[in-house]
N, C-alpha and C positions, 0 to 999 in steps of 0.2 A: 407217352402221348401218342394218340392214334393219328394216322395220316389222313389224307383227304379221300373223299369219294369222287372219282373222276367218272362222270356219267356220259357215256357215248350212246345216246339214244335219241328219242324223238319226243319233243314237247309239242302239244297241239292245244287248240282252244276247244273246250267242250261246250256244246249247247244242250243244256239239260232240261228235259220236259218231264214233269210229273203227271202221270195219268193213272186212272183206276185200273185199266187193263189195256193190253195192246189192241189196237184196232184190227178188225178182221179185214182181209183183202177187199179193196174197193170201198171201204168206209172211212170215216173221218172221226177223230177224237179231239175234244177241246181239253188242253192241259189245265191242271189246277194251279201250276206255277211254272215259271221259266227262270233259268239262271245261265249266265255266261261265266264259265270258270276255266282256269288253266288246268289242263289234264295231260294224259299220256305220261311220259316220263317225269313230268313235274311232280306228280304225287309221290313217287319213290324218292326223289331228291328232297322234297319237303320232309318226309318221314325221317330220313337220315339226318337232315339238318336240325330238326326240332329235338332230336334225341342226342345232340351234342357233336355231330360229325361235321367237319368243314366240307362243303360240297362245291364242286365246279362243274359246269356244263360244257361238254365238248362236241355236242351235236350242232346242227345248224338251225338258226331262226330265220324268219323271212323279213322282207321289207313290206310293210303294210299294216293295217289295223290289227290283224291277228299277231304278227310278230311284235308289234308295240305292246300289245296286251300281255304277252308272255314275258317280254323283257321287264316290264313293270312288276309282274308277279314274282319273277326270280329275284329281282333286286330287293323287293320287300322282304324276302326270306333270307337275304344275305348271300345269295348264290350268284357267283360270277360266271358270265359266259365267256369262253376262251376264244371262240371262233368268230370271224366276221359274218355279218348278215348276208343272205343271198341278195344280190342287187336286182334280181329279175322275178323272184317268186315271193309270195307271202307264205306264212306258216299255214299248215293244214288245220282241219277242224274235224270234230266228231259230234254227231247228234246222238245223245244218250236219252233213251226213254225209260224212265223208272216207274214201275208199276207199284200198286199198293202193297204187294208182298216184298218190296224192297229189291226185287230182281230187276236187271237192266238189259236193254237191247241196244246195239250200237250200229250206226252207219257212219263211215269215215271217208274223208277226202284228203289224200296226201298233199303236202305242199313242200316247202323248202326242206323240211326235216327228212324228206325221202331222197335227197341228193347229197352224197358225200364223196369227197375225193381226197387223195393223199395230200395234195397241195392245200386244200381247205383245212385239213386237220393238222397242218404243220405246227400251229401254236399249241397243240395239245401235247404236253410233255409230262410224263409221269415221274415222280420222285420216290425215293425209298420210303416205305411205309404207306404209300398210296394204295387204294383199292380201286379197281376198275369194274364198271358195270355196263352191260349192253343187253338189249332185249331183242326178241325175235321180230318185232315190228321193223326195226331198221334193217335187219337182215332179209326181210321179205321184199323190200323195195329193190327193183332192178337197178336203180340209179345209185344205190349205196352199198349193196351187199358185198360186192367184190372188194372195194376199198376197205370196208370195215373188217372183213375177214382177214385181209392181208395185215391190217394194222394190229388186230388182236394177236395174230400169230407172231408178230414182231415184238410183242411185249417182253420185257425182261423176265426171266424165269422166276424171279423172286417176288413179282407183283401178283397179288391175288386177283383173279378174274372171276366175277360173279355173272351168271347168265340165267335169264328168264326167257324161255322159248315163246311164251305168250300164246293166246288162242290162234294166232295166224301161223302156227308152226308148219302146217301143211303147205303153206305158200313159200316156204324156204327150200330152195334146191337142196337135195340130200347131201350133195358134195360140200356145199357151204356149211350146212348144219354139222356135218361130221367134223369138219376142220375146227369149228368153234367149240364143239363139245370136247374135242381132244385137248384143248387148251384151258378148259374150265376148271376152276378151283372149287367153286361151290355152284351147284345147280339147284335152282328153286323153281318148281313147276307144280301144276295141279295134276290130278291123276289122268285126265284125258290127254294131256301133253306128254306125260310119262309113258303112257301106252303107245302114243304115236311114235315115240323114239324107240322104245325097247320091246314093244309087243305086249299082249295081254297076260294077265296073271294077277296074283294077289300082290299087295303093296310091298311086302318084304321081298318077294322074288323079283319084282320089277325094279326095285331100288338096287338090289344086288346086281342085276344085269346092267343097269345104267352105269354103275361104277366099274364093273369088270370089262364090259364090252364097248362102252361109249365114252366114258369120262375117265380114262386111266390115270390121269394126273390129279384127279379131284380129291379133296379132303373129305367131302361128304355131299349128300344129296338130300333135299327137303321136298317132300311131297305134300303140298298144301291141300287141305280138305275143307276149306271154308269154316263154318261154325264148329265143325268137329275137331279142328285143330290141325296138326300136321304130324307126319312121320319122318323121322330123321335116321339116316343110315350113314355111318362114318366109314372111311376107307379101311379101318382096322376090323370092321365087322360088327362093331357095337351098334345097336339100334334102340330106338325109343319112340313110342307113340306119345306125343305131347298133346294132351286134351285141350280143347278150346274152352272158352268161358261163356256162360249163359248170359246173354244180354238181349235187349229188345232192339232189333235192327230197324232202322228207318231208311238207310241208304247204304247198299253194299258196294257202290261205285268207289274204286280206289283201294279196297281192302287188301287185295293181293299186293299192290304196290306198297302200301303201308307196311305190310308184313315183311317184305324183302328189305325195304329201307331200314326198318328197325332192327332186323336180324343182322345186316351188315354193320350197322352202327355198333351194336352190342359186341359182335365179334372183334371189331377194330379196337374196342376198349379192353379186350382181354377176357370177355366172358367165354366160358366153355360152350360148345355148340348146343347142347341140350338146354342150358340156361338161356342162351340167346334165343332159341326157338320159343321158349315159354314167354320170354319178354316180347317177342314179335307177335305171338298169339294175343297177348294182352293189348298191344298197340292196335292190332287189327280189330279186336273186339270193341275197343273204345271208338275207333274210327267209324264203325257202322252205326253207332248211336247218334251220329251227327250228320247233318245234311252237307253236301258238297264233296267233290272228289278229293280236294286237298284238305281233308279233315283229320290229318294225322295228329296224335297227341304229343305232348312234350315228354321228356324223360321224367320230370317230376310227376306228371299225371299218371304215367305208367307205373312208377314206383308206388304211388299212393294207391292205385287200383290193386296192385299185387299185394300190398300190405294188408288189404281187407279180405283177401282170398285165403280161406282155410285149406288145409290138406297138403299133401306132398307136392313138390314142384318137379318131380322127375318122372311124370308119365301116368298113364291111366292105371297101371298096376303097381306104381310106386317103385319099380325096379328097372335098372338097366339090364340088358341081356345081350349076349353074343348071338348074332343071327347065324343060321346055318342055311346056306343057299345051295 
């Protein structure tokens, strides 16, 4: 039986506007639709939960309408919040503008999720077989980064820790980032984030440097490439390009979060890393065919989708290979 996912991150409220194109500076656009949805770390938690993993939230929610909205959303998904609400701050929000090509642009305002302390995190206790996840957003906040880095470093050595540096990686002090990477078991990032950590190069060289120079305790690294799929390198040198699936995207918001949540859930159930990555690619592909940030599919939906896909499941060239870095 798999353990829990203990998510130490930030959940926020997304205000989602659909527009034909981003407005030029000094102009105004009228949106074709608007929705208020739970976002941020919520999307990753939902993906893991809907694919069979028990999930608990160890970040901080606020007191106010945003915090209430997020608590209701987490409860509806069967996700327990372990920490008390901030008595003085509401949860933050993010304005997401999604254009007709399904791409998105964000403006965020931090709230209670941006403040963590050791005392506040006291109720967050990990158990054997648990998995822990944190993202770069929480590490980018001055009011949470030090406490969270200390907490991550204090994790028992046998607890897998999954880290997503996120697009705000440049806002994380390098000393904090290096400490967290050194404790990371699985790193999941896009190519821009990988380059920010390890420098330029092709994906195989960058992945090799991530493991050798930045994540010495990691079992592997996943470089996500959107619709193209992902590249996986394991600590033993095995690599595989896992191709994506061709779908008609209507909303890419939350696709990366869905990928990570499904990947961790699959690993926790005993799937091998390359199989888990293909499973995660399918989850992300299904999610972008639906509107809403928390559009993650269920395990049954993913398995049904994969059952209709022909061809090998082990990469673009159908072969595993040992990388030479």
